[in-house]
N, C-alpha and C positions, 0 to 999 in steps of 0.2 A: 382308600386310606386318606386321611386328612393331612393337608400340607400345613406346615408351620408358617407363620407370617415372615420369618427370616429367610425363607426359600423363594420368595417371589418379590415382585415390585422392586426390581433392581437391588435387592438386598441379599442376594445369594452369594455363593463362593466368588471371591475376587472383588467384592465390593469393599469400599473403604470404611463405610459406616453401616451398621445394622440397625434394624428397627424401622418404625414408621417415619421417623424424622430422617433416617439415613437415606431414604429414597430421595428426598428433596436435596439433601447435601450432595448425593451422587449426581443428580441432575444439574445442580448448580456448578459442580466441578467440571462436568462435561461442557456446559455452556460457556464457562470461563475459558476452558482450553480451546474451544472452537473459536471464540472471539479473539483470543490472543494470536492464533494462527492466521486468521483473516487480517487482523490489524498488522501483523508483521509482514504479511504478503503485500498489503497496500503500502506500507512504509517503504519497502524495497522498490516497488514499482514506481512510486512517486519520486523517490530519490533518483532513479534512472531518468525520469522525465525532466526533472529540474536540472540535472547535470548536462543534458544534451541541449537544452534551450536557454542556457545562461549566457549566450553570446550577446554582446552589446550591439546596438543598431549599427554603430560605426564598423565593428568587426564584420557584420553581415554585409555591409556595403562594400568593404574592402574585398571580401570573398567574391562578391558578385562581379566586381571590377576585374579581379584576377582571373575569374572564369570566363571573362569576355561577354558577360550578359549585358553590360552597359558600357558606353564609351567614356572617354576622359571628361568631356564637357558635362555629361549627366552626372558622373561621379563627383566632380567639383561642386556642381549645383546642389546635389543632395547632401554633400558633406557640410556645406555652408548652412543649409537648413537645419541639420542635426546639431551643429555647434552653436546655433543661436544667432 
């Protein structure tokens, strides 16, 4: 039995647009949806990265001094260099 053009090429039941042009519209919709999901995922990931790395150099220096990684003399020297 011969199949009609509306039953294949992504134009069957559940498709948004039927016909030969509908195939391209359906593919475009899927591509747009996939692009939006990837873009949203990247936006969330990059937001997390910027929020964790937004500390100023002086804050990092204070944290290192508080953790005992550097001594008072080195802290003062680096602080003067950062402040200009």
